[in-house]
N, C-alpha and C positions, 0 to 999 in steps of 0.2 A: 539514425542520423550519425554521421561520422564526427569524431571530435574536431576534426579540421573544419568541417562545414559549420558545426556549432560555434566554434570560435569566430568564424567569419560572420555569422549572424549576430553574435554578441558585439563585435566591433562595429558592424553596420548599425545596430540598434543604438549604440553609444553615439554614433555620428548622426542619429536622428532619423534613420530609415524605419518607417512604420511597418513596411512589409516584412522586414526581418524580425521585428518585434512580434508581429502576428504569427509568423512561422514558429518562433520559439514557444510561444504560448500554445499554439495548436499542437505542437509535438509533445510538450510536457504536461499539458492539462489532463489528458485521460489517465495517465499512470499516477499522477499526484492525487487526482480525485478518487481513483479506485483505492489507493493506499489509505487516504484519509477516511474514506467510507468504511473500510474494514476496521480501521483503528477506532473511529468514533462510534460507529453503529448508527449514525444519524445522517441521512442524506443532506439535510439543511445545514448542519454544522460542517459536514465535509465540503459542501459547496462554498460556504462562507469562508472557511479556512483556505481552501484552494484559491479562491478569487483574491483574497487578501494577500496570500503568499505571492501570487503572480504580480500583483500591483507593487508590492514591496520590492520584489526582486528587480522588476523593471525600473522602479524609481531609484533604487540604489545599486544599479548594475555596475557602476564604477568601483564598487567595493569587492566585486567578484574576483577571485584569485584563479587565474587560468591554469595553475598547476593542479587543480582539483577538478573533478567532474562538476559540471553545472547542476546536474540533477541532485547531487549530494548537497550543494549549497541551497538549492531551492527547497529540498525536503527538510533541511535544517530550519529554514525560515518557517515552513509550515508546521513543523513539530513544535517550535516555540510558540507559535500562535495557538496551536491546539492545547498546549499546556496552560496557556492563559485562559482559553475558552473552557477548559476542563475544570478550572477553579470555580467557574460559575455554573457549570452543568455536570450532572452525573450521567455517563453514557447509559442509554437504554436501548438494548438490541432488539430490533424487530427484524428477525432473520429473513422473513419473506421479502420485506422491502429492501433490506441491504442486498440480498442476493439478486433481486430484480434489478436494482440500480447498478450493482457491480457487473452483472452479466450483460447489461446493455453497453458497458464500456469495454469489457474484455470477454472474449470467448463467444461471440455471436454464433459462430459455426458450431461450437461444442454444445451450447445450450439448445440450439435448434435440432441437433442430431439425436438427443436423448428425449425420451418421453417426459411429460410433465410430472407424472407420479414418481418416476425414477429420480428426476431432478429434485423433487421435494424431499425424498429420502436422503439424497446426497447433501442437500442444504442443511437438513436436520442433523446429520452426522457431523458435518463441518462445524455447525454451531456448538454442538456438544463438545467436540474436540477443542475448539478455540476457547470456550468458556472455562475449560479446565486449566488454562494458562494464566500466569501472572501478566500484567500489562507489558512488562519488558519482554517476556518470552513471546507474547503474541506479536509484538512489534518485530522482533527478530525473525519469527516464522513468516510473517507477511512480507518483509523485505526480501528474505531468501527465496521463498517459494512462489509468491505471487509476482513480485517485481524482478525476481531472478538476479538480485544483487550478489556479487561475490562477498565472501566473508570479510576480505580486506576493506571493502567499501562500507559494509555495515559497521565494522569496528571503528572506522574513521568517523562515520556519521554519528554513532552513539558515543564516541570517545571512550571506547573500551578496548582491551586487548583482544587480539584474534582468538586466543584460547578461551576467553570468556564467551565470545560469540558462539564458538563451537560447543562449549558446555551448555549454553542456553538452547541451542538447537537439539543437542542430544537429550537433555532433560525434557524439553518441550515435546519431542517425539514420543518419549516414554510416557509422559503425562497424557498426551492425546490418545495413544494406544490404550492405556489403562482406562481412560474415560470411555472409549468406544467399546472395549471389551466388557466393561461393567454393565453395558446396556444390551441385554440379549435381544431386545426388540429391534436393534439396529444391525446386529451381526449379519443376518441374511442379506439385508439391503447393501451393506458395505461390500460383501463378497460379490454381489450382483454388479455393483458399480465398478469393481476392479476387474471383472471378467471381460 
């Protein structure tokens, strides 16, 4: 979706156009849900936070500042809701369920192209790598690699300097590599996945 089209949808939604509101939700829901699913590790929590963030964004759309990306504003709302939910719940990662849910949102073609056993090894390696990270590092990695946000956008979203985001990425990659290298049972499967 181009920024111009998105701004048009926002203006139309503010004017009461339900079709424009539905298109905004349809466009942003999958990526926000996939991000929240990876962040929380719980499909139910991810869905609840995603739905609540969408409702709040549409309810308070007049507060949106067009100088910034709508997705950044929406993700900020979701992140605040997640922090509140996180105070009540401790994440528990069920990697099979998380990967199944995430793969249904992103990468249907990729998941279908590889065998189930290979997929399971990749999921296990990804879980091991992500579990080695702090919460903030995990969030930066997910925003950068899964959602393909540029460093500037991540820095703005997390209210951190660009250099800090780059440091988080550098340290996260090193931690992930170290975590994977320490697991000899995963080494062959990682090489297979990269082939």
